[in-house]
N, C-alpha and C positions, 0 to 999 in steps of 0.2 A: 190789194192782194186777193187772189181767188184761191179757194181750197177745193180740191177734187175729193169729194166725200167718198167715192168708191176706193180711191187710193188710200185714204185714211183708214177705212174699214179693213182693207187688205193688210195694211201694216199692223193694225191692232190685233187682227187674227193671228198673224205671224208671231207677234210678241207674246200674246196671252196663250195661244194654243186653242184651237177649236175642239170642243168636246165632241167625241164620236157617239153615235147613237148606241144604246145598249142592246145587246142581242140575247136571246134566250138560249141557254144550253139545257136541254132536257136530257136527264140521265136516268136510264132505266137499269136498275140493279137486280140481277137474278142469281140464284144458286146455279153454279156451273154444271152440277151433276143432274139435278132434277128440274131445273128451269123455273122454280118457284120464285116469286118476288121476295126480296129481302127488305124487311121493315126496319126502320131506324138505322140504316147504314149512314155513315157520315160521308158526304160528298163535298170536296173542296176544290176550288179553282182560285189561285192567287189571292188567298185571304177571304174569299167569299165562301161561306159554308152553309150547307143545308142538310137536313136529315130526310131520308126517304119516307114516303107515306106508306100506307098498308099495301099499295099496289107496286111498291118498289121504285117510285118515281120521285125525283128531286128536280126542281127547276131553279137555275141560277141565272142572274143577269150580269153580264160582263161586257166590257168594250171589245170590239173586234181585235184579234191578235192571236199570238201563239202562247199557249199555256201548258202546264202540266196538270192533268186531271188526276186527283187522288180520291180513292174510295176505300173506306176502312169500316170493318164491322167485326165485333167480337166473334171469335170462332172461325174467321175467314182470313185468308192471306191478303195483305195490302195490295191494292191494284193501283198502278201508275201508268199513265199513257199521255203522250204529247198530243194535244189537239190544236186545231186552227179554227178560230171563230171568224167566219167571213163578215164583211161589212154589209152584205146585201141580204142575208137570211139567217134564221135561227137554225140550230142544229140539234140532232138527237144522237145520243151515244148509248149503246147497249153495253153494259158491263157484266160479264159473267164472273162472279167471285168464286174462288176455289176454297172449299172447306178445309180446315186444318185437322179435322177429326180423322182418326185412324180407322 
């Protein structure tokens, strides 16, 4: 009996599921009125969460696919947007947060 190794590998990949490479989602959070970076905003994509640095930047690693990006920070309105993370490149999203101050 001969075994076709390539066929076995193909079947195993189909059964187990092949992991996709992670992509970077670079999120830049700014104040919508003055354009200043927002420090320590919470950025979340499908359970992956990061806080923005002093430059308003958070970097999350996720598999390619369609997600809801959520950005939240005290004193600002919640931001939600559907994003698509492609298989072939990283993406950058600029998020203007609106202040809730009167």
